[in-house]
C-alpha atoms as a printed R data frame, in Angstrom:
    type eleno elety resid chain resno       x      y        z
1   ATOM     1    CA   UNK     A     1 255.286 32.248  -65.456
2   ATOM     2    CA   UNK     A     2 254.492 29.155  -63.439
3   ATOM     3    CA   UNK     A     3 251.110 30.623  -62.436
4   ATOM     4    CA   UNK     A     4 250.272 31.206  -66.093
5   ATOM     5    CA   UNK     A     5 250.993 27.566  -66.989
6   ATOM     6    CA   UNK     A     6 248.773 26.347  -64.127
7   ATOM     7    CA   UNK     A     7 245.957 28.718  -65.179
8   ATOM     8    CA   UNK     A     8 246.111 27.471  -68.807
9   ATOM     9    CA   UNK     A     9 246.120 23.825  -67.625
10  ATOM    10    CA   UNK     A    10 243.075 24.374  -65.371
11  ATOM    11    CA   UNK     A    11 241.228 26.151  -68.192
12  ATOM    12    CA   UNK     A    12 241.928 23.339  -70.646
13  ATOM    13    CA   UNK     A    13 240.884 20.690  -68.098
14  ATOM    14    CA   UNK     A    14 237.619 22.528  -67.424
15  ATOM    15    CA   UNK     A    15 236.919 22.814  -71.136
16  ATOM    16    CA   UNK     A    16 237.595 19.080  -71.571
17  ATOM    17    CA   UNK     A    17 235.183 18.130  -68.757
18  ATOM    18    CA   UNK     A    18 232.477 20.437  -70.168
19  ATOM    19    CA   UNK     A    19 232.787 18.989  -73.681
20  ATOM    20    CA   UNK     A    20 232.724 15.402  -72.432
21  ATOM    21    CA   UNK     A    21 229.545 15.926  -70.442
22  ATOM    22    CA   UNK     A    22 227.554 18.111  -72.838
23  ATOM    23    CA   UNK     A    23 229.198 17.656  -76.231
24  ATOM    24    CA   UNK     A    24 229.111 13.889  -76.626
25  ATOM    25    CA   UNK     A    25 227.351 12.533  -79.710
26  ATOM    26    CA   UNK     A    26 225.271 14.266  -82.367
27  ATOM    27    CA   UNK     A    27 222.276 16.003  -80.716
28  ATOM    28    CA   UNK     A    28 220.311 16.177  -83.997
29  ATOM    29    CA   UNK     A    29 220.707 12.472  -84.629
30  ATOM    30    CA   UNK     A    30 219.588 11.732  -81.069
31  ATOM    31    CA   UNK     A    31 216.406 13.824  -81.508
32  ATOM    32    CA   UNK     A    32 215.542 12.065  -84.801
33  ATOM    33    CA   UNK     A    33 215.906  8.655  -83.236
34  ATOM    34    CA   UNK     A    34 213.668  9.676  -80.304
35  ATOM    35    CA   UNK     A    35 210.972 11.165  -82.578
36  ATOM    36    CA   UNK     A    36 210.768  8.232  -84.997
37  ATOM    37    CA   UNK     A    37 210.021  4.817  -83.476
38  ATOM    38    CA   UNK     A    38 211.955  1.847  -84.733
39  ATOM    39    CA   UNK     A    39 210.355 -0.168  -87.550
40  ATOM    40    CA   UNK     A    40 211.082 -3.553  -88.885
41  ATOM    41    CA   UNK     A    41 211.954 -4.151  -92.524
42  ATOM    42    CA   UNK     A    42 208.516 -5.705  -93.082
43  ATOM    43    CA   UNK     A    43 206.789 -2.567  -91.822
44  ATOM    44    CA   UNK     A    44 209.068 -0.386  -93.935
45  ATOM    45    CA   UNK     A    45 208.276 -2.278  -97.180
46  ATOM    46    CA   UNK     A    46 204.758 -0.840  -97.562
47  ATOM    47    CA   UNK     A    47 205.770  2.704  -96.643
48  ATOM    48    CA   UNK     A    48 205.362  5.422  -99.307
49  ATOM    49    CA   UNK     A    49 208.413  7.248 -100.572
50  ATOM    50    CA   UNK     A    50 208.248 10.888  -99.545
51  ATOM    51    CA   UNK     A    51 211.134 12.038 -101.750
52  ATOM    52    CA   UNK     A    52 210.386 12.159 -105.466
53  ATOM    53    CA   UNK     A    53 213.072 10.812 -107.779
54  ATOM    54    CA   UNK     A    54 215.229 13.488 -109.413
55  ATOM    55    CA   UNK     A    55 213.990 14.520 -112.869
56  ATOM    56    CA   UNK     A    56 216.109 13.555 -115.840
57  ATOM    57    CA   UNK     A    57 218.427 16.377 -116.941
58  ATOM    58    CA   UNK     A    58 217.343 18.317 -120.016
59  ATOM    59    CA   UNK     A    59 219.425 17.631 -123.117
60  ATOM    60    CA   UNK     A    60 221.958 20.347 -123.902
61  ATOM    61    CA   UNK     A    61 221.360 22.465 -127.021
62  ATOM    62    CA   UNK     A    62 223.568 21.778 -130.011
63  ATOM    63    CA   UNK     A    63 226.889 23.634 -129.790
64  ATOM    64    CA   UNK     A    64 227.350 26.196 -132.571
65  ATOM    65    CA   UNK     A    65 230.898 27.092 -133.504
66  ATOM    66    CA   UNK     A    66 231.851 30.737 -132.942
67  ATOM    67    CA   UNK     A    67 233.276 31.079 -136.454
68  ATOM    68    CA   UNK     A    68 229.835 30.517 -137.971
69  ATOM    69    CA   UNK     A    69 228.249 33.080 -135.636
70  ATOM    70    CA   UNK     A    70 230.700 35.977 -135.812
71  ATOM    71    CA   UNK     A    71 231.888 37.405 -139.111
72  ATOM    72    CA   UNK     A    72 235.606 38.081 -139.398
73  ATOM    73    CA   UNK     A    73 236.414 41.675 -138.536
74  ATOM    74    CA   UNK     A    74 239.238 43.401 -140.376
75  ATOM    75    CA   UNK     A    75 240.538 46.690 -139.070
76  ATOM    76    CA   UNK     A    76 241.575 49.299 -141.575
77  ATOM    77    CA   UNK     A    77 243.571 52.330 -140.649
78  ATOM    78    CA   UNK     A    78 243.290 55.518 -142.705
79  ATOM    79    CA   UNK     A    79 246.399 57.357 -143.713
80  ATOM    80    CA   UNK     A    80 249.877 56.412 -144.893
81  ATOM    81    CA   UNK     A    81 251.482 53.106 -143.889
82  ATOM    82    CA   UNK     A    82 253.162 53.068 -140.488
83  ATOM    83    CA   UNK     A    83 256.929 53.556 -140.201
84  ATOM    84    CA   UNK     A    84 259.337 52.833 -137.375
85  ATOM    85    CA   UNK     A    85 260.479 55.775 -135.273
86  ATOM    86    CA   UNK     A    86 263.806 57.272 -136.413
87  ATOM    87    CA   UNK     A    87 265.426 56.416 -133.094
88  ATOM    88    CA   UNK     A    88 264.340 52.747 -133.194
89  ATOM    89    CA   UNK     A    89 267.434 50.541 -133.119
90  ATOM    90    CA   UNK     A    90 265.817 47.102 -133.537
91  ATOM    91    CA   UNK     A    91 265.502 45.122 -136.758
92  ATOM    92    CA   UNK     A    92 263.077 46.704 -139.154
93  ATOM    93    CA   UNK     A    93 260.445 44.636 -140.908
94  ATOM    94    CA   UNK     A    94 259.367 47.602 -143.050
95  ATOM    95    CA   UNK     A    95 261.692 48.755 -145.801
96  ATOM    96    CA   UNK     A    96 263.617 51.912 -145.015
97  ATOM    97    CA   UNK     A    97 262.442 54.953 -146.959
98  ATOM    98    CA   UNK     A    98 264.672 55.503 -149.943
99  ATOM    99    CA   UNK     A    99 265.605 58.662 -151.722
100 ATOM   100    CA   UNK     A   100 263.952 57.252 -154.854
101 ATOM   101    CA   UNK     A   101 260.573 58.145 -153.338
102 ATOM   102    CA   UNK     A   102 261.375 61.837 -153.748
103 ATOM   103    CA   UNK     A   103 261.193 63.707 -157.038
104 ATOM   104    CA   UNK     A   104 264.234 63.569 -159.300
105 ATOM   105    CA   UNK     A   105 264.743 67.354 -159.252
106 ATOM   106    CA   UNK     A   106 267.742 67.831 -156.946
107 ATOM   107    CA   UNK     A   107 267.060 71.529 -156.420
108 ATOM   108    CA   UNK     A   108 263.896 70.619 -154.441
109 ATOM   109    CA   UNK     A   109 265.736 68.126 -152.201
110 ATOM   110    CA   UNK     A   110 267.330 69.194 -148.933
111 ATOM   111    CA   UNK     A   111 268.862 67.171 -146.121
112 ATOM   112    CA   UNK     A   112 268.481 67.407 -142.352
113 ATOM   113    CA   UNK     A   113 271.714 68.547 -140.669
114 ATOM   114    CA   UNK     A   114 270.737 68.073 -137.018
115 ATOM   115    CA   UNK     A   115 270.873 64.802 -135.057
116 ATOM   116    CA   UNK     A   116 267.136 64.927 -134.311
117 ATOM   117    CA   UNK     A   117 265.041 67.879 -135.517
118 ATOM   118    CA   UNK     A   118 261.337 68.465 -134.866
119 ATOM   119    CA   UNK     A   119 259.055 68.623 -137.882
120 ATOM   120    CA   UNK     A   120 256.132 70.996 -137.154
121 ATOM   121    CA   UNK     A   121 252.624 71.708 -138.466
122 ATOM   122    CA   UNK     A   122 253.340 75.422 -138.860
123 ATOM   123    CA   UNK     A   123 256.277 77.843 -139.178
124 ATOM   124    CA   UNK     A   124 256.770 78.396 -135.444
125 ATOM   125    CA   UNK     A   125 258.005 76.585 -132.339
126 ATOM   126    CA   UNK     A   126 254.508 77.164 -130.926
127 ATOM   127    CA   UNK     A   127 252.986 74.853 -133.590
128 ATOM   128    CA   UNK     A   128 252.270 71.163 -133.012
129 ATOM   129    CA   UNK     A   129 255.139 68.688 -133.585
130 ATOM   130    CA   UNK     A   130 254.308 66.199 -136.352
131 ATOM   131    CA   UNK     A   131 257.424 64.110 -135.867
132 ATOM   132    CA   UNK     A   132 261.192 64.250 -135.883
133 ATOM   133    CA   UNK     A   133 263.738 63.758 -138.640
134 ATOM   134    CA   UNK     A   134 267.306 62.595 -138.126
135 ATOM   135    CA   UNK     A   135 270.674 63.526 -139.600
136 ATOM   136    CA   UNK     A   136 270.812 62.959 -143.374
137 ATOM   137    CA   UNK     A   137 267.073 62.431 -143.939
138 ATOM   138    CA   UNK     A   138 266.055 63.827 -147.351
139 ATOM   139    CA   UNK     A   139 263.049 66.157 -147.614
140 ATOM   140    CA   UNK     A   140 261.321 67.828 -150.537
141 ATOM   141    CA   UNK     A   141 260.931 71.600 -150.327
142 ATOM   142    CA   UNK     A   142 257.451 72.869 -151.182
143 ATOM   143    CA   UNK     A   143 258.073 76.584 -150.880
144 ATOM   144    CA   UNK     A   144 260.834 79.173 -150.922
145 ATOM   145    CA   UNK     A   145 264.097 78.085 -149.277
146 ATOM   146    CA   UNK     A   146 265.280 81.568 -148.266
147 ATOM   147    CA   UNK     A   147 262.821 81.970 -145.336
148 ATOM   148    CA   UNK     A   148 263.612 81.109 -141.703
149 ATOM   149    CA   UNK     A   149 261.050 78.257 -141.841
150 ATOM   150    CA   UNK     A   150 260.806 76.017 -144.913
151 ATOM   151    CA   UNK     A   151 257.674 74.159 -146.001
152 ATOM   152    CA   UNK     A   152 258.750 70.521 -146.593
153 ATOM   153    CA   UNK     A   153 257.465 66.995 -147.272
154 ATOM   154    CA   UNK     A   154 259.303 64.007 -145.763
155 ATOM   155    CA   UNK     A   155 259.729 60.550 -147.329
156 ATOM   156    CA   UNK     A   156 256.573 59.352 -145.542
157 ATOM   157    CA   UNK     A   157 254.462 62.011 -147.294
158 ATOM   158    CA   UNK     A   158 253.924 64.192 -144.223
159 ATOM   159    CA   UNK     A   159 253.859 67.916 -144.939
160 ATOM   160    CA   UNK     A   160 255.030 70.503 -142.437
161 ATOM   161    CA   UNK     A   161 257.680 73.080 -141.572
162 ATOM   162    CA   UNK     A   162 261.272 72.916 -140.368
163 ATOM   163    CA   UNK     A   163 263.668 75.639 -139.361
164 ATOM   164    CA   UNK     A   164 266.017 76.517 -142.227
165 ATOM   165    CA   UNK     A   165 269.071 76.336 -139.942
166 ATOM   166    CA   UNK     A   166 268.700 72.519 -139.875
167 ATOM   167    CA   UNK     A   167 268.415 72.026 -143.661
168 ATOM   168    CA   UNK     A   168 271.142 71.939 -146.314
169 ATOM   169    CA   UNK     A   169 271.399 71.221 -150.050
170 ATOM   170    CA   UNK     A   170 274.281 68.795 -149.440
171 ATOM   171    CA   UNK     A   171 273.948 65.439 -147.690
172 ATOM   172    CA   UNK     A   172 275.896 65.572 -144.376
173 ATOM   173    CA   UNK     A   173 276.518 61.798 -144.391
């Protein structure tokens, strides 16, 4: 360990001596002074200026407000108004669908009896899921109610199919 300290000290001392002998001053400044002889102020007064003055900056164009350039864009979405998901527990800003939206004929109204039942595009579990309905949701029947799959319309106006085992004429709530 002691040898390592001595080696580092000798290296640093050698580096210091080298920098003092060859690194003193600014070599570029020394070359400029040697190349250009000294002049008095009187000699310098008649000397031409080699550097041209900087040109005046161009004036900036007038700023145009973005509101006058870009027309307001309004997005429209086709289809029925959006509703919250049935399992959303937060406060709802949209009014909850009411049973008043359905026709008055009670024989066409059925209620969902499962906690969460898929609502499909066709009368099979292989068909695409349109959404899900929850316990007590009213639906309007659009076809015969004695089949294993019933054609229905929910309160949002979506039309599809639901298995008859999850529908009842009486409200489970």
